[in-house]
C-alpha positions as CSV (number, residue, x, y, z in Angstrom):
1,M,26.4,-3.5,38.6
2,T,28.7,-3.9,41.7
3,A,31.9,-6.1,42.0
4,Y,29.7,-8.6,43.7
5,D,26.5,-8.7,41.5
6,R,25.8,-12.4,40.6
7,H,29.4,-13.2,41.6
8,P,29.7,-16.9,41.2
9,G,30.8,-19.6,43.7
10,V,31.0,-17.3,46.8
11,P,28.5,-18.2,49.6
12,V,27.0,-15.3,51.5
13,T,24.7,-15.7,54.5
14,I,22.3,-12.9,55.8
15,V,21.5,-13.7,59.5
16,M,18.3,-12.1,60.5
17,P,17.3,-12.6,64.3
18,T,13.6,-12.4,64.9
19,Y,11.2,-12.0,67.8
20,N,7.4,-11.2,67.0
21,E,8.3,-10.1,63.6
22,A,5.3,-12.1,61.9
23,A,4.0,-8.7,60.2
24,N,7.4,-7.9,58.6
25,L,9.2,-11.2,57.8
26,P,7.4,-12.1,54.6
27,R,8.0,-8.8,53.0
28,M,11.8,-8.9,54.2
29,A,12.2,-12.6,52.9
30,E,10.9,-11.5,49.5
31,L,13.2,-8.5,49.3
32,V,16.4,-10.2,50.4
33,L,15.8,-13.4,48.4
34,G,15.0,-11.1,45.4
35,L,18.5,-9.6,45.3
36,P,20.6,-10.4,42.1
37,I,23.3,-12.4,44.2
38,D,24.0,-15.9,43.5
39,G,25.0,-17.9,46.6
40,L,22.7,-15.7,48.8
41,H,21.2,-17.6,51.8
42,L,18.8,-16.1,54.4
43,K,19.0,-17.6,57.9
44,I,16.3,-16.7,60.4
45,V,17.2,-17.1,64.1
46,D,13.8,-17.0,65.9
47,D,13.8,-17.0,69.7
48,S,10.4,-18.9,70.1
49,S,8.2,-15.9,69.1
50,P,4.8,-16.2,70.6
51,D,3.2,-14.5,67.5
52,G,4.1,-17.4,65.1
53,T,7.2,-15.8,63.4
54,G,9.0,-19.2,63.6
55,R,6.1,-21.0,61.9
56,I,6.0,-18.3,59.4
57,A,9.8,-18.5,58.7
58,E,9.3,-22.3,58.1
59,E,6.6,-21.8,55.7
60,L,8.5,-19.2,53.7
61,A,11.7,-21.5,53.7
62,E,9.5,-24.2,52.2
63,K,8.2,-21.7,49.5
64,Y,11.8,-20.5,48.8
65,N,13.7,-23.6,48.8
66,W,12.7,-25.1,45.5
67,D,14.5,-26.7,42.5
68,G,17.1,-28.2,45.0
69,R,18.3,-24.9,46.0
70,R,18.6,-24.3,49.9
71,R,18.0,-20.4,49.9
72,M,16.5,-20.1,53.5
73,S,16.7,-21.9,56.7
74,V,15.4,-21.3,60.1
75,L,17.2,-21.8,63.6
76,H,14.9,-22.1,66.5
77,R,16.1,-21.1,69.8
78,T,14.1,-22.2,73.1
79,E,14.8,-19.0,75.0
80,K,14.9,-15.2,74.5
81,D,18.3,-14.3,76.0
82,G,19.4,-11.4,74.0
83,L,20.2,-10.1,70.3
84,G,23.9,-10.8,70.9
85,R,23.3,-14.5,71.7
86,A,20.9,-14.9,68.8
87,Y,23.6,-13.3,66.5
88,V,26.3,-15.7,67.8
89,A,24.1,-18.7,67.1
90,G,23.3,-17.7,63.6
91,M,26.5,-16.5,62.7
92,S,28.4,-19.6,64.0
93,A,25.9,-21.8,62.0
94,A,26.6,-19.8,59.1
95,L,30.2,-20.3,59.4
96,A,29.7,-24.0,60.0
97,E,27.9,-24.1,56.8
98,G,30.8,-22.5,54.6
99,A,29.7,-19.0,54.4
100,A,32.4,-16.8,53.0
101,Y,30.6,-13.6,54.2
102,V,28.0,-13.1,56.9
103,I,25.8,-10.1,57.1
104,Q,23.9,-8.8,60.0
105,M,20.4,-7.6,59.2
106,D,17.4,-6.5,61.1
107,A,13.9,-8.2,60.4
108,D,12.0,-4.8,60.8
109,G,12.8,-3.1,57.6
110,S,15.0,-0.4,59.0
111,H,18.1,-1.6,57.0
112,P,18.0,-1.0,53.2
113,V,18.1,-4.3,51.3
114,E,19.2,-2.7,48.4
115,A,22.5,-1.7,50.1
116,V,23.6,-5.3,50.4
117,P,25.1,-5.5,46.8
118,R,27.1,-2.5,47.5
119,M,28.4,-3.9,50.9
120,L,29.3,-7.0,49.2
121,G,31.0,-5.2,46.2
122,T,33.1,-3.0,48.7
123,A,34.1,-6.1,50.6
124,V,35.2,-7.9,47.4
125,A,37.0,-4.9,46.0
126,S,38.8,-3.6,49.1
127,G,39.4,-7.0,50.9
128,V,38.4,-5.6,54.3
129,G,37.0,-7.9,57.0
130,L,34.1,-5.5,58.0
131,V,31.8,-3.2,56.0
132,V,29.4,-1.3,58.2
133,G,26.1,0.3,56.8
134,S,26.6,3.7,58.5
135,R,24.1,6.4,59.5
136,Y,26.9,8.6,60.4
137,V,29.3,9.0,57.6
138,E,28.6,11.7,54.7
139,G,25.6,10.5,52.8
140,G,24.1,8.5,55.7
141,S,20.8,9.5,57.2
142,L,18.1,8.7,59.8
143,D,14.3,8.6,59.1
144,E,12.7,11.8,59.9
145,E,10.1,10.1,62.1
146,W,12.9,9.4,64.7
147,G,12.2,12.1,67.4
148,K,14.9,14.5,68.5
149,H,15.5,12.5,71.6
150,R,16.2,9.4,69.9
151,V,18.6,11.1,67.4
152,L,20.5,12.7,70.3
153,L,20.6,9.4,72.1
154,S,22.0,7.5,69.3
155,R,24.6,9.9,68.3
156,F,25.7,10.3,72.0
157,A,25.9,6.5,72.3
158,N,28.2,6.3,69.2
159,R,30.4,9.2,70.3
160,Y,30.5,7.8,73.9
161,A,31.5,4.2,72.8
162,R,34.0,5.6,70.2
163,T,35.7,8.0,72.7
164,V,36.0,5.3,75.4
165,L,37.2,2.6,73.0
166,G,39.4,5.0,70.9
167,T,37.9,3.6,67.5
168,K,37.6,5.5,64.2
169,I,34.4,3.6,63.3
170,R,31.8,6.5,63.4
171,D,28.8,4.2,63.6
172,I,30.1,1.5,66.1
173,T,26.6,0.8,67.3
174,A,25.4,-0.1,63.8
175,G,23.4,-3.4,63.3
176,F,23.7,-3.6,59.6
177,N,27.3,-5.0,59.1
178,L,29.1,-7.6,56.7
179,W,31.9,-9.7,58.0
180,S,34.4,-12.0,56.1
181,A,34.5,-15.5,57.7
182,A,38.0,-15.0,58.3
183,T,37.2,-11.9,60.8
184,L,34.7,-13.7,62.5
185,R,36.8,-16.9,63.2
186,D,39.7,-14.5,64.4
187,V,37.4,-12.9,67.0
188,D,36.0,-16.3,68.1
189,L,32.2,-15.6,68.6
190,A,32.1,-18.0,71.4
191,T,34.3,-15.4,73.6
192,L,31.8,-12.5,73.2
193,D,30.2,-11.5,76.4
194,S,27.5,-9.1,75.4
195,A,23.9,-10.3,75.3
196,G,22.1,-7.3,74.1
197,Y,22.7,-4.5,71.6
198,S,26.0,-3.8,72.8
199,F,27.1,-7.0,70.8
200,Q,27.4,-4.8,68.0
201,V,30.2,-2.6,69.7
202,E,32.0,-5.6,71.1
203,L,32.3,-7.6,68.0
204,K,33.5,-4.5,66.0
205,F,36.0,-3.5,68.8
206,K,37.5,-7.1,68.9
207,A,37.6,-7.3,65.2
208,V,39.5,-4.0,64.8
209,R,41.9,-5.1,67.8
210,A,42.6,-8.4,65.8
211,G,44.0,-6.4,62.9
212,H,41.0,-6.3,60.6
213,S,40.0,-3.2,58.7
214,A,36.6,-1.7,58.6
215,V,35.0,0.4,55.7
216,E,31.8,2.3,56.3
217,I,29.2,3.0,53.4
218,P,26.2,5.5,54.0
219,I,22.7,4.0,54.3
220,R,19.5,5.6,55.1
221,F,18.1,4.1,58.4
222,E,14.2,3.6,58.2
223,E,11.8,3.7,61.1
224,R,9.9,0.2,61.4
225,T,6.4,0.3,60.1
226,E,5.1,-2.8,62.0
227,G,5.7,-4.2,65.4
228,V,7.7,-2.8,68.5
229,S,11.2,-2.0,69.2
230,K,13.1,-4.5,71.5
231,M,15.3,-1.9,73.2
232,N,14.5,-1.6,76.9
233,L,16.3,-0.2,80.1
234,S,18.5,-3.4,80.6
235,T,19.8,-3.3,77.2
236,Q,20.6,0.3,77.5
237,I,22.5,-0.1,80.7
238,E,24.4,-2.8,79.3
239,S,25.2,-0.7,76.2
240,A,26.8,2.0,78.5
241,L,28.7,-0.4,80.6
242,V,30.3,-2.6,77.8
243,P,32.6,-0.1,76.4
244,L,34.0,0.6,79.9
245,R,34.5,-3.1,80.5
246,L,36.1,-3.6,77.2
247,R,38.5,-0.6,77.8
248,M,39.5,-2.0,81.3
249,R,40.1,-5.6,79.9
250,N,42.3,-4.2,77.1
251,R,44.4,-2.2,79.4
252,R,44.9,-5.2,81.7
253,G,45.8,-7.2,78.6
């Protein structure tokens, strides 16, 4: 048991963006909604997936929303304009619905669902505004199926962003994060510029700059078993430019 297992009265929303994740979503919904956490809600943000992910999400919501409990909801977006935009939409909706904590999680199974209670327990016990599911602290790891090139690229991206921004967060590019509602409100999600994966870096940087503390807990990052990665050249270029842009704006400020 952690400090958060079945903690009563505190609403927690997991925001999970999807695009062509029809093969993964049923299993992920089952795992997430099977967690022993009262008040847990799963919000799917689907960018009009052509493989029918949005329809499957609605069917799953109907399945899990029984006995008057709204455990799952679906936010349908009409265009695919980046992971960051999808997260802003989902997190903003979660805050408007009264979430006390918001968790970012991928739909492809790469983030360990069983780590969620530990992240929540850490947040409650420490009072921090951000808990990072980290691959690069002691005890963290990457799936062995990752090739050497991907491992080196991931480690370089983290070291590069950390150096440019002067942050102590070791896995600043991590996509598995827990946020307190107060932290997200202080950052003001509507002001974030990043559309792609660099959203992860920008949001953490601005949260720390706003005075919120971060704690990293180790996780094992798994390789997806179904579907394909959404990372492309344009998102990689954006990820390289965003830390420099944030550093320059911070200097001017």
